C-alpha positions as CSV (number, residue, x, y, z in Angstrom):
1,M,40.7,-23.8,-16.5
2,K,41.8,-26.8,-18.4
3,T,44.4,-26.8,-20.9
4,L,45.9,-29.6,-22.9
5,I,49.1,-29.1,-24.9
6,L,49.9,-31.6,-27.7
7,G,53.3,-31.8,-29.8
8,G,55.9,-33.9,-31.2
9,V,59.0,-35.2,-29.4
10,R,61.0,-32.2,-28.4
11,S,58.6,-29.8,-30.0
12,G,58.7,-27.3,-26.9
13,K,55.7,-28.4,-25.5
14,S,56.9,-28.8,-22.0
15,R,58.8,-25.6,-22.0
16,I,55.7,-23.8,-23.2
17,A,53.5,-25.6,-20.5
18,E,55.9,-24.3,-17.7
19,Q,55.8,-20.7,-19.1
20,L,51.9,-21.3,-18.9
21,A,51.9,-22.5,-15.6
22,L,54.6,-19.9,-14.4
23,Q,52.2,-17.1,-15.6
24,T,49.9,-17.9,-12.5
25,A,52.6,-17.5,-10.0
26,P,53.2,-16.2,-7.3
27,Q,49.4,-15.8,-7.1
28,K,49.0,-19.9,-7.3
29,R,51.1,-22.6,-5.9
30,L,52.8,-24.5,-8.6
31,I,52.7,-28.4,-8.7
32,Y,54.4,-30.5,-11.3
33,I,53.2,-34.2,-11.5
34,A,55.9,-36.0,-13.3
35,T,54.5,-39.4,-15.0
36,S,57.8,-40.8,-16.3
37,M,59.8,-44.1,-15.2
38,P,63.1,-43.5,-16.3
39,Y,64.3,-47.1,-17.1
40,D,67.3,-46.1,-19.1
41,G,70.1,-43.6,-18.8
42,E,68.8,-41.5,-21.7
43,M,65.3,-41.2,-19.9
44,Q,67.1,-40.6,-16.9
45,E,69.3,-37.5,-18.5
46,R,65.7,-35.9,-19.7
47,V,64.1,-36.0,-16.6
48,K,67.4,-34.4,-15.1
49,E,66.9,-31.7,-17.8
50,H,63.2,-31.1,-16.9
51,Q,64.2,-30.7,-13.3
52,A,67.2,-28.6,-14.1
53,Q,64.8,-26.1,-15.9
54,R,62.3,-25.9,-13.2
55,A,65.2,-25.4,-10.6
56,L,65.8,-22.0,-12.8
57,S,62.8,-20.5,-12.2
58,A,62.1,-17.7,-9.8
59,Y,59.0,-19.6,-8.2
60,S,59.3,-23.1,-6.5
61,W,57.8,-26.2,-7.8
62,T,56.3,-29.1,-5.8
63,T,57.1,-32.2,-7.6
64,I,54.9,-35.2,-7.2
65,E,55.8,-38.5,-9.2
66,E,52.8,-40.4,-10.2
67,K,52.8,-43.1,-12.6
68,L,49.4,-44.4,-12.7
69,Y,46.7,-42.9,-10.4
70,L,46.7,-39.6,-11.7
71,A,43.1,-39.0,-10.8
72,Q,43.4,-39.7,-7.6
73,V,46.6,-37.2,-7.3
74,L,44.5,-34.5,-9.0
75,A,41.8,-34.8,-6.6
76,E,44.2,-34.6,-3.9
77,Y,46.1,-31.5,-4.9
78,S,43.5,-29.3,-7.0
79,A,42.8,-26.4,-5.3
80,A,41.3,-22.9,-6.1
81,D,45.2,-21.2,-5.3
82,T,46.9,-23.9,-7.4
83,T,48.2,-24.7,-11.0
84,I,49.0,-28.2,-11.7
85,L,51.3,-29.2,-14.7
86,V,50.9,-32.8,-15.8
87,D,54.2,-34.1,-17.6
88,C,53.4,-36.3,-19.5
89,L,50.2,-38.1,-20.5
90,T,52.2,-40.4,-23.1
91,L,54.3,-41.7,-20.4
92,W,51.4,-42.2,-17.9
93,M,49.1,-43.8,-20.8
94,T,52.4,-46.1,-21.4
95,N,52.8,-47.1,-17.9
96,L,48.9,-48.1,-17.7
97,L,49.0,-49.9,-21.2
98,C,52.2,-52.0,-19.9
99,H,50.9,-52.8,-16.3
100,T,50.0,-56.4,-15.4
101,D,46.6,-55.4,-14.6
102,K,44.9,-54.7,-18.0
103,Q,41.7,-53.1,-16.7
104,L,43.8,-50.5,-15.1
105,L,44.4,-48.6,-18.3
106,Q,40.3,-48.2,-18.9
107,S,39.6,-47.5,-15.1
108,E,42.4,-45.0,-14.9
109,T,41.5,-42.9,-17.7
110,D,37.8,-43.3,-17.2
111,A,38.7,-42.1,-13.7
112,L,40.7,-38.9,-15.1
113,L,37.9,-37.9,-17.7
114,Q,35.7,-38.1,-14.4
115,Q,37.6,-36.1,-12.3
116,L,38.3,-33.0,-15.0
117,D,34.6,-31.4,-13.6
118,G,35.8,-31.4,-9.9
119,I,39.4,-30.1,-10.6
120,K,39.7,-26.7,-9.0
121,G,42.3,-24.1,-10.0
122,Q,44.4,-24.8,-13.2
123,V,45.7,-27.9,-14.8
124,I,47.8,-28.1,-17.7
125,F,48.1,-31.4,-19.5
126,V,51.3,-32.0,-21.8
127,S,51.1,-34.9,-24.3
128,N,52.6,-36.5,-27.5
129,E,50.3,-36.2,-30.5
130,T,50.8,-39.8,-31.7
131,G,48.5,-39.8,-34.5
132,L,50.4,-38.2,-37.3
133,G,52.7,-41.0,-38.5
134,I,51.8,-44.1,-40.3
135,V,49.9,-47.3,-38.7
136,P,52.4,-48.9,-36.6
137,M,53.3,-52.5,-37.5
138,K,53.5,-53.9,-34.1
139,K,50.2,-54.8,-32.2
140,L,51.4,-53.1,-29.0
141,S,52.0,-50.0,-30.9
142,R,48.8,-49.8,-32.6
143,Q,47.0,-50.5,-29.5
144,F,49.2,-47.3,-27.7
145,V,48.5,-45.2,-30.9
146,D,44.7,-46.0,-30.7
147,K,44.4,-45.4,-27.1
148,M,46.3,-42.4,-27.1
149,G,44.3,-40.8,-29.9
150,L,40.9,-41.8,-28.4
151,F,41.9,-40.3,-25.1
152,H,43.3,-37.0,-26.4
153,Q,39.9,-36.7,-28.4
154,Q,38.0,-37.1,-25.0
155,L,40.3,-35.0,-23.0
156,A,40.3,-32.2,-25.8
157,A,36.5,-31.8,-25.7
158,N,36.5,-31.3,-21.9
159,C,39.4,-28.6,-21.9
160,D,39.1,-25.1,-21.9
161,Q,42.0,-24.8,-24.3
162,V,43.8,-27.0,-26.5
163,S,47.2,-26.1,-28.1
164,F,49.6,-27.8,-30.5
165,V,53.4,-27.0,-30.4
166,I,55.4,-27.2,-33.4
167,A,59.2,-26.1,-33.5
168,G,58.6,-24.4,-30.2
169,L,55.6,-22.4,-31.3
170,S,52.4,-22.8,-30.1
171,V,49.4,-23.0,-32.4
172,A,45.8,-22.7,-30.6
173,L,43.3,-25.4,-31.4
174,K,40.7,-24.6,-29.0
175,P,38.9,-22.2,-28.2
176,S,38.8,-21.8,-32.4
177,N,35.9,-20.7,-34.9
178,L,36.2,-23.9,-36.6
179,A,32.8,-25.5,-36.4
180,V,32.5,-29.3,-37.6
181,E,29.1,-31.0,-37.7
182,N,29.3,-35.0,-36.9
C-alpha cells in the first residue's frame, strides 16, 4: 500500500501520517525516514518536536536520515512486515534542487518513481502542497513549485491512497469516484 498525504505547513499532515503508520503496529516494524537538513535553530526545533512526538508512541520507530538518495533507502528497508513513513518530500526536493549536481534532482525523482512498484509493505509519503498560492517571483521558487507539482502528480498517480490535510482534518482524494478525461 502506497499513501501520499499532502497539506500545508502545520496542517497536521505529519501527525495524521504517524497515526496511520501506528495503525499497522505491532504487526509491522515502523521506520521513519527523515529528509530534513536542519540548517537553523527553528528547523532544529521542528525536528525535536517530531522526535518527541514519536517517542511518546507505545511502539518504537527506527529513524533513518536520508537527505538525497530516497529510492535507495526505500529499496533497502522495504519489506512485507514494514511500514515506512517518509517525512517529507518537500524537504527532499529542496535538498535535490539546491545540490551542486544539477542532474541529481531528475535522476533521484525518476529513481523514486521507478522504485514504487518494488516497494513491499506499506509506505506513507508526507509532502507540502505548494501549488495553492500565487506564482512566485523568484526563479528558484518557481522551479521548486513546478518540480514539486509535477512530481506530486506522478507520485499520486502511482499511490493507492492520496489525502489532503486541512486544519488537522484529512480529506480523501484517492480513491475517489471523480473521473476526469484527459
